C-alpha positions as CSV (number, residue, x, y, z in Angstrom):
1,M,-27.8,97.9,-113.5
2,R,-27.3,94.7,-115.5
3,R,-23.7,95.7,-116.4
4,A,-22.9,96.4,-112.7
5,I,-24.4,93.1,-111.6
6,D,-22.6,91.1,-114.3
7,T,-19.2,92.8,-114.1
8,L,-18.7,93.9,-110.5
9,Q,-19.8,90.6,-109.0
10,A,-17.7,88.4,-111.3
11,D,-14.7,88.4,-108.8
12,F,-17.0,87.3,-105.9
13,L,-19.5,84.9,-107.4
14,S,-19.6,82.0,-109.9
15,P,-21.2,82.7,-113.3
16,A,-24.3,80.7,-112.1
17,Q,-24.5,82.9,-109.0
18,V,-24.2,86.1,-111.0
19,A,-27.0,84.9,-113.3
20,A,-29.1,84.1,-110.3
21,S,-28.5,87.5,-108.9
22,R,-30.5,89.1,-111.7
23,A,-33.6,87.5,-110.3
24,V,-33.4,89.3,-107.0
25,M,-31.7,92.5,-107.9
26,G,-32.8,95.5,-109.8
27,L,-34.9,98.6,-109.5
28,D,-38.0,98.8,-107.4
29,T,-40.0,101.6,-109.0
30,Q,-41.7,102.4,-105.7
31,L,-38.5,104.3,-104.9
32,I,-39.0,106.5,-107.9
33,A,-42.7,107.0,-107.0
34,D,-41.6,108.0,-103.5
35,G,-39.0,110.4,-104.8
36,T,-36.1,108.7,-103.0
37,Y,-34.1,107.3,-105.9
38,L,-31.0,109.1,-107.1
39,V,-29.0,109.1,-110.4
40,V,-25.5,110.3,-110.8
41,E,-24.5,111.6,-114.2
42,Q,-21.2,112.6,-115.7
43,A,-21.2,114.2,-119.1
44,G,-24.7,113.1,-119.8
45,R,-24.0,109.5,-119.0
46,I,-25.5,107.6,-116.0
47,V,-22.6,106.4,-113.9
48,G,-24.4,105.4,-110.7
49,C,-27.8,105.1,-109.0
50,G,-29.3,104.2,-105.7
51,G,-31.8,105.2,-103.2
52,W,-33.4,104.9,-99.8
53,S,-36.8,103.9,-98.6
54,R,-39.2,104.5,-95.8
55,R,-40.9,101.2,-96.7
56,A,-40.3,97.7,-95.3
57,T,-38.8,96.1,-98.5
58,L,-35.1,95.4,-97.8
59,Y,-34.1,94.4,-101.3
60,G,-35.4,93.2,-104.6
61,G,-36.6,94.8,-107.8
62,D,-40.0,95.0,-109.5
63,H,-39.6,91.5,-110.9
64,S,-38.5,89.9,-107.6
65,T,-41.3,87.7,-106.2
66,G,-42.0,87.5,-102.5
67,L,-39.4,90.2,-101.4
68,R,-41.3,93.4,-101.6
69,D,-43.4,94.9,-98.8
70,P,-44.7,98.5,-99.3
71,A,-45.7,98.8,-95.6
72,P,-44.4,102.1,-94.2
73,L,-41.6,102.1,-91.6
74,D,-41.8,104.0,-88.3
75,P,-38.7,106.3,-88.0
76,A,-39.1,106.1,-84.2
77,R,-38.3,102.3,-84.2
78,D,-37.3,101.1,-87.7
79,P,-34.2,101.8,-89.8
80,A,-34.7,103.3,-93.2
81,R,-33.6,101.1,-96.1
82,I,-30.8,101.8,-98.6
83,R,-31.8,100.2,-101.9
84,A,-30.8,99.4,-105.5
85,M,-27.3,100.7,-105.4
86,Y,-25.4,100.3,-108.7
87,T,-22.3,101.9,-110.2
88,H,-21.3,101.6,-113.8
89,P,-18.2,99.4,-113.9
90,D,-16.2,102.0,-115.8
91,F,-16.8,104.4,-112.8
92,A,-16.3,102.0,-109.9
93,R,-14.2,103.1,-107.0
94,R,-14.4,106.8,-107.8
95,G,-16.6,107.9,-104.9
96,I,-20.0,107.5,-106.7
97,G,-21.3,104.9,-104.2
98,R,-20.1,107.1,-101.3
99,L,-21.9,110.1,-102.7
100,I,-25.1,108.2,-103.1
101,L,-24.9,106.7,-99.6
102,A,-24.2,110.0,-98.0
103,T,-27.1,111.7,-99.8
104,C,-29.4,108.9,-98.8
105,E,-28.3,108.8,-95.2
106,N,-28.7,112.6,-94.9
107,A,-32.3,112.4,-96.4
108,A,-33.2,109.5,-94.1
109,A,-31.8,111.4,-91.0
110,A,-33.7,114.5,-92.0
111,E,-37.0,112.5,-91.9
112,G,-36.2,111.3,-88.4
113,F,-34.6,107.9,-89.0
114,A,-31.8,107.1,-86.5
115,A,-30.4,104.1,-88.6
116,V,-30.3,102.6,-92.0
117,E,-30.1,99.0,-93.2
118,L,-29.3,97.4,-96.5
119,M,-28.8,93.9,-98.0
120,A,-25.2,93.9,-99.4
121,T,-23.8,91.8,-102.2
122,L,-20.3,90.5,-101.6
123,S,-19.0,93.0,-104.1
124,G,-20.7,95.9,-102.3
125,Q,-19.8,94.9,-98.8
126,P,-16.3,96.5,-98.8
127,L,-17.8,99.9,-99.7
128,Y,-20.4,99.6,-97.0
129,V,-17.9,98.6,-94.3
130,A,-15.7,101.6,-95.4
131,C,-18.7,103.8,-95.0
132,G,-19.4,102.7,-91.4
133,Y,-21.9,99.8,-91.9
134,R,-21.6,96.7,-89.8
135,G,-22.7,93.2,-90.7
136,V,-25.9,92.1,-88.9
137,E,-26.4,88.7,-90.4
138,A,-25.4,86.5,-93.3
139,A,-28.2,85.7,-95.7
140,E,-28.7,84.1,-99.1
141,A,-31.1,84.2,-101.9
142,I,-31.9,80.9,-103.5
143,V,-32.8,81.1,-107.2
144,E,-33.6,77.9,-109.0
145,G,-31.3,76.0,-106.6
146,V,-28.4,78.5,-106.8
147,S,-27.4,80.2,-103.6
148,V,-26.5,83.9,-103.8
149,P,-24.7,85.0,-100.6
150,L,-25.8,88.4,-99.1
151,V,-25.1,90.3,-95.9
152,R,-27.6,92.3,-94.0
153,M,-25.9,95.5,-92.8
154,R,-26.8,98.4,-90.6
155,K,-25.5,101.9,-89.8
156,D,-26.5,104.2,-87.0
157,L,-26.9,107.8,-88.2
158,S,-26.1,109.5,-85.0
159,G,-22.6,110.2,-83.8
160,P,-19.3,110.8,-85.7
161,S,-19.7,107.8,-88.0
162,G,-23.3,108.7,-88.9
163,A,-24.7,110.6,-91.9
164,Q,-22.6,113.4,-93.2
165,R,-24.7,116.5,-93.2
166,N,-22.4,118.8,-95.3
167,G,-24.8,119.7,-98.0
168,R,-22.2,119.3,-100.8
169,S,-23.7,116.2,-102.6
170,R,-24.5,116.7,-106.3
171,V,-27.0,114.1,-107.4
172,R,-30.5,114.2,-108.8
């Protein structure tokens, strides 16, 4: 995760913003406890990870203060959350993010969610747009006076641009 944060954001953020990103990004172990976090391996090496959540937290890791809310979401009115998406820099732009997103979207749809939301970094935004997400609002995280730009994004899971239910995903 740290390598993905440091390397993949370098073309989008200043060094100070990349450093500040570490305070608000990372793994929320609630996703592991809920069984909604996925890891993609290739030849025994972790090349990507990410998950989805039925809880209110939109983003932030275990170490993030003031961002986490374990309250359950209501699939009838709330979008599920896509969370903690990271791809090892050596494997970026090889379909790993798309695989994780599709698997998460399918799982959320299977539990009755009609939409998903996420908080995108500027480096992740092109992937999400390519996968059918639309920007909802610009946001920022302020860490020790440093602003980290973010974009809240959403995708409806119904219709032709919704979750792909083809059953061919291979993650665990």
